[in-house]
C-alpha positions in Angstrom: 6.4 -15.6 60.9 4.9 -17.7 58.1 3.4 -14.5 56.5 6.8 -12.7 56.8 8.5 -15.7 55.1 6.0 -15.8 52.3 6.3 -12.1 51.7 10.1 -12.4 51.5 9.8 -15.3 49.0 7.4 -13.3 46.9 9.6 -10.2 47.1 12.6 -12.3 45.9 10.6 -13.7 43.0 9.5 -10.2 42.0 13.1 -9.0 42.1 14.1 -11.9 39.8 11.3 -11.1 37.3 12.2 -7.3 37.3 15.9 -8.1 36.8 15.0 -10.5 33.9 12.9 -7.8 32.3 15.6 -5.3 32.6 18.2 -7.7 31.1 15.8 -8.5 28.2 15.2 -4.9 27.4 18.9 -4.1 27.5 19.6 -7.0 25.1 17.0 -5.9 22.6 19.2 -3.3 20.9 22.1 -5.6 20.0 19.6 -8.3 19.0 17.8 -5.8 16.8 21.0 -4.8 15.1 22.0 -8.4 14.5 18.6 -9.1 12.9 19.0 -6.0 10.7 22.5 -7.1 9.6 21.3 -10.6 8.9 18.3 -9.6 6.8 20.0 -6.6 5.2 17.1 -4.3 6.2 18.2 -1.3 8.2 15.1 0.3 9.6 17.1 2.1 12.3 18.1 4.6 9.7 14.7 6.1 9.5 13.7 8.9 7.1 10.5 10.8 7.9 7.9 11.4 5.2 4.3 12.6 5.5 1.7 10.5 3.8 -1.5 12.1 2.5 -4.8 10.7 3.7 -5.8 9.4 7.1 -5.5 12.9 8.6 -2.0 13.5 7.2 -0.4 11.1 9.7 3.3 11.2 9.7 5.0 7.8 9.1 8.7 7.0 9.4 9.7 5.1 6.4 12.9 3.7 4.9 14.0 1.5 2.1 17.5 0.1 1.6 16.4 -2.1 -1.3 15.9 0.4 -4.1 17.3 -0.8 -7.5 18.5 2.4 -9.1 19.8 0.4 -12.1 16.2 -0.1 -13.4 13.4 2.3 -14.2 9.8 1.3 -14.6 7.1 3.4 -16.1 3.8 3.1 -14.2 0.7 4.3 -16.1 -2.5 5.2 -14.4 -6.0 4.5 -15.8 -9.4 5.4 -14.3 -12.8 3.9 -15.2 -16.1 5.1 -13.7 -19.2 2.8 -13.6 -21.8 5.4 -12.8 -22.1 9.2 -12.5 -18.6 10.0 -11.2 -15.7 12.2 -12.3 -12.7 10.0 -11.5 -9.1 10.4 -12.7 -5.5 10.2 -11.6 -3.8 13.5 -10.9 -1.0 12.4 -13.3 -1.0 9.9 -16.2 2.3 8.2 -15.4 5.4 8.2 -13.2 8.8 6.6 -13.6 10.1 4.7 -10.5 12.9 2.4 -9.4 12.0 -1.0 -8.0 11.9 -0.7 -4.3 11.2 3.0 -4.3 8.1 4.2 -2.5 5.8 6.4 -4.6 2.6 8.3 -3.9 0.1 9.2 -6.6 -3.2 11.0 -6.0 -6.6 10.2 -7.6 -9.4 12.7 -7.9 -13.1 12.0 -7.3 -16.3 14.0 -7.7 -19.9 13.0 -7.2 -21.8 14.8 -10.0 -25.2 13.6 -8.9 -27.7 15.5 -6.8 -27.8 12.6 -4.2 -25.4 11.0 -1.7 -23.5 8.1 -3.2 -21.3 5.4 -1.8 -18.7 3.8 -4.0 -15.5 1.7 -4.0 -12.7 1.0 -6.5 -11.3 -2.3 -7.7 -7.7 -2.4 -9.2 -6.3 -4.4 -12.1 -2.8 -4.6 -13.6 -1.2 -5.1 -17.0 0.8 -7.1 -17.5 -1.0 -9.5 -15.1 2.3 -10.8 -13.7 3.0 -7.4 -12.2 0.1 -7.8 -9.8 2.1 -10.0 -7.4 4.9 -7.4 -7.3 2.9 -4.2 -7.0 2.7 -3.6 -3.3 0.2 -1.0 -2.2 1.0 0.4 1.3 -2.0 2.8 1.2 -4.9 2.8 -1.3 -8.4 4.3 -1.5 -9.4 0.9 -2.9 -9.1 -0.6 0.6 -12.4 1.1 1.7 -15.8 2.3 0.6 -16.4 6.0 0.5 -19.5 8.2 0.7 -19.7 11.5 -1.1 -22.3 14.2 -0.8 -23.9 15.8 -3.9 -21.1 17.7 -5.8 -18.5 16.7 -3.3 -14.9 16.4 -4.5 -12.1 14.4 -2.9 -8.5 13.4 -3.4 -7.1 10.1 -2.2 -3.7 8.6 -2.4 -2.1 5.4 -3.7 1.2 4.7 -2.0 3.1 1.8 -3.6 6.4 0.0 -4.0 7.3 -2.3 -6.9 9.1 -5.4 -5.7 12.6 -5.6 -7.1 12.0 -9.2 -7.9 9.7 -8.2 -10.7 10.9 -9.7 -14.0 13.4 -7.4 -15.8 11.4 -7.9 -19.0 8.7 -5.7 -17.5 9.4 -2.1 -18.1 5.9 -0.7 -18.1 3.0 -1.4 -15.7 -0.5 -0.1 -16.1 -2.5 0.3 -12.9 -6.2 0.6 -13.7 -9.1 1.3 -11.3 -12.8 0.9 -11.8 -14.9 3.0 -9.5 -18.5 1.7 -9.0 -21.5 2.5 -6.8 -21.9 0.3 -3.8 -25.0 -1.7 -4.1 -24.8 -1.9 -7.9 -23.5 -4.9 -9.8 -19.7 -5.2 -9.2 -18.1 -4.7 -12.6 -15.4 -7.0 -14.0 -11.9 -5.6 -13.9 -11.1 -3.9 -17.2 -9.0 -5.8 -19.7 -6.2 -4.0 -21.4 -6.4 -3.9 -25.2 -3.2 -5.8 -25.6 -4.5 -8.6 -23.4 -7.6 -9.3 -25.6 -6.9 -12.4 -27.8 -7.3 -11.8 -31.5 -10.3 -13.6 -32.9 -10.2 -14.8 -36.5 -12.7 -16.6 -38.6 -14.6 -16.7 -41.9 -15.0 -13.2 -43.2 -12.5 -11.7 -40.7 
């Protein structure tokens, strides 16, 4: 009898747990909608977009924070420290703050040996760095290319609408260097180099 009683008690507990889980799952939808309304981010209205790289995985993305009243020009720069051909597929794009944008970079190992390399980014003006959000970037990883191998990798980014309205142009610069060599300093834009004056200047 004791075993039967214990089994009944356990069964009742399991029923309570199952009922609680069902109620929680049922309440998730209105809770989720309330959170979306409170934060102003509606990720229930999903648009589907295919991102390049990583096997062409499909990602559902949305953005309700695009500021269509502003346009920012993003310029792309490429510097190779070593025997690489490295360049952006396009020199610049115009985007709205909050708008997701994808730009491809092209790589080629022109050596007759296998090489591993990585890229480091820099920004001009420097204040833009805190507002330039990369969702996907080849600079996150190291890559190995066979002799003569060519690759294309994406940069997927969103510029935070909180970026100062004084900024209308951003330059994204990458330096691509061989892994194992001395890591180069980030390139400095010409307009950021202070003017030096002196005798005979």
